[in-house]
N, C-alpha and C positions, 0 to 999 in steps of 0.2 A: 705714260701708259703702264709702265711697270709698277708705279706706285698705286695707280688705280686698280690694277689687277690684284695687287696684294691686299688692298682694302676690300675688294669684292670677295676674294677668297676667305678673308677673315670673317666677313659678315655672313657668308654662307655657312661657315663652320660654326659660328655662334648660333645662327638660326637652327642648324641641324642639332646642335647640342641641346638647345631649349626644347625643340620638338621631341627629341629622344627622352629628355628628362620628364617632359609632360606625359609621354607615352608610358614610361615606367611608373609614374604616379598613378595613372589610370589603371594600369595592370595590377599594381599592388592593391589599389582600392577595390578592384573587381575580385581579386583573390581573397582579400580580407572579408568581403561581403559573402562570398560563397563558402569559405572555409574559416570558421570561427575558431579561435584558440583563446580559452579563458582559464584563469586560475582562481581558486578560492584561497585567499590569503588570511581569512579570518581564523582566529584561534579555535573557535568552536565550529562544528559542522552544521550550524543552524540552517544555513542557506543552501547546502548541497543536496540536490534531489537524489533519492535512492534509485537503484535499478528497478525496483517495483513500480515506482511512480513513472519513470521513463518508459517502461514497458506499457503501462496503462495509457499514457498519452499517445504512444505510437499506434495503439490498437483502436483508438477512437476515430469515428467518422461523424462528427457532429459540430454544432455551433454552440459554444458555451459563453454565456455572459456572466461576468463576475462584477458585482457592485460592492464597493468597500465603503461602508458608513463609519468612518473613524475620524475622530478629532486629531488634528496634527500634533497636538501636544500630548497625546496619549502615549504611555510608555511602550506600547507594542506597535505603534504606527510604523516606525522605520523598519522593524523586524519583519512585519507583514508585507511591507512594500518590497523588501529585498527578496523574500521568498516568492512572492507572486511574479517578480521580475524573472526569477529562474524558471517558473512555469511558462512565462511568455517566451523566453529564449528557447526553451526546450520544444515548444509547440511551433516555433517559427519555421523550421524546415519541414514540418509535417503538413503537407498540403490539405490533407483530409480534415484536420482539426482547426477550427477557427475559434481562437480564444480572444475575447474582448474584455478588457479590464478597465473599470472606471472607478476613480477615487472621488468620493463626494465628502466634502467637509460639512458636517451638520451645523457648524457655527457660522459659515460664510455662504455656502451655496443654498440659500434659503428657498429659492424658487424650485430648484432641482430636488431638494430634499422633500418639499411638500408634494411634488409630483410623484416621486418614487415611493414615499411613505403610503400614498393612496394606492399605488399600483401593487406594492408588496405587503400592504396591511401591516406596517411597522409602527411600533409604539416606542421602542428603545433605539438608542444610537449605539455606536461601537459594536457593530456586527457586520458580517459579510454574507451577501446573498449570492448563491450559485443558481443559475437558471439555464434550462435548455428544453425547448419544445414544451413550454408551459409546465415543466416540472421544476420545483424549487427546493433548495436546501439552505438552511440558515445555520451559520456558525457564529456563536457569541464569543466575545473576547475572553470571558472567564473560563472557557473550556480550552483555550489555546495554551495557556501557561499554567504550570503546576508549581505551587509554592510550598515551602515548609517553614515553620516558625520555630526558632530556638531562642533560649534565654541566654543573653550575653551580659553578665553582671546584673544590672537592674533594668535592662532594656530588652524588649522582644525584637529580634532581628528577623526580617523576612528574607528567605533564601530561595533562589530559583533552583528547582530540581528537575524540571522537564519543560520542553518546548515542543508542542504537538501540532504545530501549524501544518506541516506536510501531511501528516497522518490524517488530519481532519479535512484538509483541502482535497486530497486525492479521493478520500471516501465520498466527499460531497460531489465531486466531478463525476465519479463513477455512478453515484446514486441518480443524478439527474440525466445522465446520458443513456442508461440502459432502460429499455422498455419494461422489462420484468426482472425481478430479483430471483437468483437461484434459491431453491428450497432444499434444505438439507434435513433429512430425517435421522433422528437418533433412535436406534432400537431400544425399547424399554420393556420392562416386565420380567427381567432376568437378573436383577441386581446390578444393572449397569450404572456408570457414574452419573450422578445427579447434576443436571445443568443449572440448577438453582443453588446448589450447595457451595458455600464459601470456604469450607475447610480444605486442607491439602488434598483430600480425596475427591473433592468436588470439581466440577468443570465450569463454574460460573465465569471464571476469567476467559476460558476458551469460548464460551457462548458470547460473552461481551465483545471479544475481538472479532468473532465471525459476524456478528450483527453490525459492527462498525465497518466491516468490509462489505456491507450491503447484502448479507445472506439472511434468509428467513429460516428459522430453526423450529422444527416440530418434532414431538415424540411419535414413535411408531410402535403400536402394540399389535404385533402380528397374531397373537392369540385371539384377538377380537376381529381383526380385519381379514386375515389370511390372504392378503393381496398387497402388492406394492403400489402406492398411489402413482398415478400417471404423471403427476407434476414433480415427482422426485428427481432432483438433479444429482443427488448422491445419498448414500446411506452410511451412517457411522455406527459401528458396533464397538462400544466403549467399555471394555472390561466387564463382561457379564461373569457372575459367579455361580449361576445356576444353568442347568442344561436346557438347551432349546429342544423343542419337540421335533420329531422327524418331519412333521408337516411344515413347521416354520423353516427348517433348513431347506426343505424342498422349494419353498417360495423364494428364498434367497438365491438358491442355485439357478432357478429359472430366470430370475432377474439378471444375474450375471451373464447367463447365456444370451440374453437380449442386449448385450453390451452395456449393462448397467455399471455404475461406479460405486465401489464400496471401500471403506477404510476400516480395517480391523485393528483395534488396540487391545491386545491380549496381555493380561497381567502375567508376569513370570511365575507367580506363586501357584497358579492353577495348573493342574495336570493337563496335558494336551487334549485328552478325551473328555474333560470335565464339562465343557461347554457344548459338545456335540458338533462343533464346527471343524474338527480335525480332518474329517473325510472331505468336506467341501473344499477346504484350503488345499488339501493334497491333490485334488483334481486339477487345481490351477498351479501346481508346481511348488507349493509352499508347505513345508513341514515344520510344525511347532516342536521345539525342543524344550525340555524342562530346565535346561541349563541357563545361566545368566552370564553375560559378558562382564568381566571385571576390569577395572582400570587401575593405573598406578597412582592412586590418590591416598590421602590419609586414612580414609575409611575403607577404600576398596570397593565401595558401592557405586561410585560414579565412573562413567566412561567418558573421557574428553576426546572429542574428534575435531581435528583442524584441517584435515585433508579429505577430499571427497572424490568419488569416481565421476566419470563423465556421464551425466544423466540429467534429463530435463528438470528433475526435482531439485537437484543439488547444484545446478549450473550457476545460480546466483548466490551461492554460499561461499564464494571465495573470500578469504581473509576474515571469515567468521568462525568463531569457536563455539561448538555446541556441546552441552553437557547432558548426558543421558543418565538417569538414575535407575540402576539395576535393569538395563535393557535385556530383553529376552533374546536368546539365540534362535534364529530361524534358518 
């Protein structure tokens, strides 16, 4: 009896240990499913999504279909797959966003390719289609990677200088999920910065980046209209060098009083009263100074900022260094 009791106790102990081990495995599996921990061990940050993209994904409430028409032997195939995997992972805990990603090999999935080519009116391969609520955006492979060519001896070597997958993918997702694009008007007629000018004084790069972020840009001639368009999401006053009329300033003032959004970019070389906007800004607690903030650089014309105050505009600028060229003191 004593021997049987000992064997029974041992069996119960083993059974309890097995059940406990199984329970621990189940708990660990549950915790790992609910609380993901991942590390990016790649030398480059190709696949790590930015805070801007994560903020975009968390704000969406839509169903997005992404169809990747890429040959498996294409040089960008693995990179694109890894980036989209990060999007899929980031969207997983967001219940509002449904992200469906399908990889289609043009060389093998012939039936599916024929079906989707007819649906999306495709003629070329190696591109990505983003779709939501019958709105579509196409991203071609040649726009994803930037190359530079340099001469090494007697050979021309192709060198990778930029990988724009995240920038293009986030822009495409935002483009197909929003019903309307914000319209930003740039004040014109007073010597403001030219949106088509490519010289250092022009804003062509600014306009290109804004359009890439799905904003529509239009000029605003207040001398002709004398009214702010109702579809204006914001107005930008970009460095006027001539004085606005009192009637124009009055139109802008009333727009601000109606909770309008305005961005003033005032050059430091202009006297505060040269544009006629000094009184308007002063009403809103902003005083333009003729002084320029100087930095401890070789020329003294640049101001380097690496620490920012707690503000919604600068909240995502941690670990980012910004260089301002002759910034005006306000």
